[in-house]
N, C-alpha and C positions, 0 to 999 in steps of 0.2 A: 819480450812478451812470453810469459810463462803459462803453460797449459796445466791446469790442476788435474790430478789423477782421480781424486775422490772428493769433488767439491761439495761443500755444505753451505746452503743458503743462510746468510747471516743477517741480511738487511735489504731493504728496497728504498731507493732514493725517491723522495717526493719533490715538492715544489721548492723553489729558491726561497731563501729567507734573508731579506735585507739586500744590501748592495755590495757587501764585501766577499761574496762568493760562498756564503753559507747555504746549506740545504737542510731541509727537514728529512729525517731518515726514520723509517719504521724498522726498529731493531727486533730481531727474533731471539734475543737473549733474555734471560730472566731479569737482568739488570741492564737497561738500555745504555747506561754509561760504561758498561764493561765491553762494549763493542770493540774498542781499541786494544783490549787486552790480549787479543788473539793474533796479533801481527797485522801485516798489511792485508787489505781487502782486494779482491780481484773481480773485474768485470768479465763477462763471457767472451768479450772481444780481446782479452789479454791485457787490458790496461790494469795497472796496479795503483791503488789508492792508499795513501798514508794519512791517517787522521792527525791533524795538528791541534784542533780544539774540539771539545764535545761538551755539551751541556744539555740538561733535560728541559723539555717543554711538556705540555699537558700529556699527550699520548705518544710523543715522538722524541727523538734526540735531535738537537741542532748541531750539525757537524760542519767543520771547515777542513777541507782536504788540501794537501800540498798541491800547488799548481792551479788550483781553482780560486781565482782572485777577484772575479767580478760576477755580477748577476747573470750576464749572458752565458758565461761558462757554467755557472750553477744550473741555469735553466736547461742546458743541454744534457744534464745528467738525469732529468726527471724520468722515472720509471726504470732506471738502471738497477739490476739485481747485483748484489755484492756477495762474494763467496770467500771461504777460506778452505784450506786443505784439511781434510778430516783429522789428520794426525796432529793438528794444532789444537784440537779440543782436549781438555784435561780429563782423562779417564780416571785418574787417581782421586779426584774429588767426588766421584759418584758413589752413592751407597749401593749395596747389593741389589736393591729393588729399583734403582734409577737407571735411566738410559737416555740417549738422545733420540729424538723423533726420527732423525735420518737413519738410525740403526734399524728402525721398523720396516723401512722400504726393502722389499724383496722377500719378506717373510711370508710363508704360506699360511692362510687362514683355514683352520680345520675345526670340525666339531668333535665331540667325544668319541664318535664312531670312526673318525678318521676321514670323513667326507670333506673334500676340499671345496672351498668357496671362492678360491682365487688367491692372488698374491697382493700384498699391500704395495700400492704404487704411489701413495702420497698421504700426507697428514694435513688436514685443513682445519681452520677455525674461522667460521663466518660470523662469529659473535655469540652463538648459542652453545658453545662447547666444541671440543675437538671431535673430528670425524676422520675415519680411516677410509681411504678409497681402495676398493678391491677390484682387480681385473682378472678374468680367467679366460682361457681359450674359448672362443665362440660365444662369449657373454658380454653384455654391456657392462661398463663400470658401474659399481654401486658404492654408496657411502653408508657406513655403519657408525653408530656412536662409539667413541673411544671412552667407554665407561666400564666400571667394575662389573656391571651386570652383563654387558655384551662381550667384553674381552676378559676371559677368565684367567688366562695365564699367558705370559710372554716368555718364550724360550729362544733367546738370541743364539745360543750355541746350537740348538737343534734346528734353527731356521724356520720356526713356526710360531703362530699364536693360536691358542685354543679359544674358540668363541662359542657363545650360546646363540645359535641362529635365530631363535625366537626373540630374544632380547635385542638382537642386532637388527631385527625387522626383515630378515631374509626369508623366513617362512611364516605363514599365517598361523596364529594360535586358534584352534577350533573353538575355544571357549569365548573368543571375541566376536564370533558370528552370532547374530540374533537367532534364537531357536524358534522354530515354527513359522518362519517367514522365508519366502523365496527371495531372489535377488530384486524383484520388483516391489517388495514390501507387502505382498499379499500372502494369503495362506497357500500352502502347497496344493496344487490342483485347481486353483481359481483360474478362470478364463482371463486372457490378457486384456 
């Protein structure tokens, strides 16, 4: 049982598919069929999974792992997250302006004046576009859009991202407030 030093989440196992031990897998790779190109996959519990067969379905890959030979064994994997060691990802294939989402975790989010808004602790996609989770001391976690308007610059070597706090929704834009109305919708000075 091998413990990974710098694990990168590559996939999550879903429901069993058929009777031969195949499972539906949501791959977090650009090409779902490339999931097996990074070597064996590891569960958090130390189990190692070797892909024997992989084929594409609508939004998932259908995978058969070595040693998973029937539906019961496949069903037991439902919800299992699969990881690889960070060093198994090919850095030489990335362009200068490309990076892995895992490399964003731990970067400090700052604005142009240097004010910190927390550290990136996760990258999520709930279907409407990528979001960065920021956590700071004494603050609740917040999600900001991972867009060109909100994230102006990514400095991996410097350990930070430059953000526009207005575009990220972290501060209110005074122009967005209705003029001449108080919070109740009436004119300033009106009786409640």
